[in-house]
N, C-alpha and C positions, 0 to 999 in steps of 0.2 A: 205379689199382692194384687196385681191389676189383671191376672188371667181369667178367662172365661173356660170352664172346663166341663165337658159333657161326656157321656158314654153312650154309644149306639149299640143297642142289643139285636143280633141278627143270628139266623142259623145259616150255616154253609150249606149251599145247595137248594135252600127252601125259601120261599117268599112269605115272610111273616108279618109284613106291614112295618110301618115306621114305629120304632120303640126307642126313643131318645130320652135320656135322664140327664137333666141339668144338675151339676154338683154345686153345692155350696161350701165357701171357705170356711174351715174351723178355725185354723191358725195359720201360722207362717209355713206349715208343711203337710197340711192335711185338708181334704175335701170330703164331703159325704153327700149322698143322695139315695132316694128310694126308687126302685124300679119293679116292674112286673115281668116274670118270665112266665109265658103261657105254655101249657101243655101241648105239644105237637101232636095231632092226630095220628101220625105215622109211627110214633113211639120213638123217634130219635131224640137223643139227648144231648148232642153236641151243639155248643152255642159260641159265639164269637162276641166279645166285648171290645169295641174299638173306642179307645180313650182319646179324646181330641183336646188339646190345649191351645187356645186362641189368645195371642198376646202381641200387641204392637203390629197388628196387620198380618202376622204370620199364624199359621196353624201348624202344629206338630201332631200327628197321629201315631197311635201304636195299638196293634190287635193282640188280643190275648184269647185262646181257645179254652174252653172249660166244658165240664159235663155236669148235668143237673140229674137229680134222682127224683 
């Protein structure tokens, strides 16, 4: 209940600037947020979402790769 959760959206191998989405707690097991995925001029579609959970002075992060159309 006291965690701070965010998602950093990046493109592997590309510098796309900072794109961090702060998530809001919905209930005891769910968070949500809205972010923007920009179209890469190179046409690449692979993105990485790194979810970070901060709680009690500790941060745990986990990356997820995904493709956009």
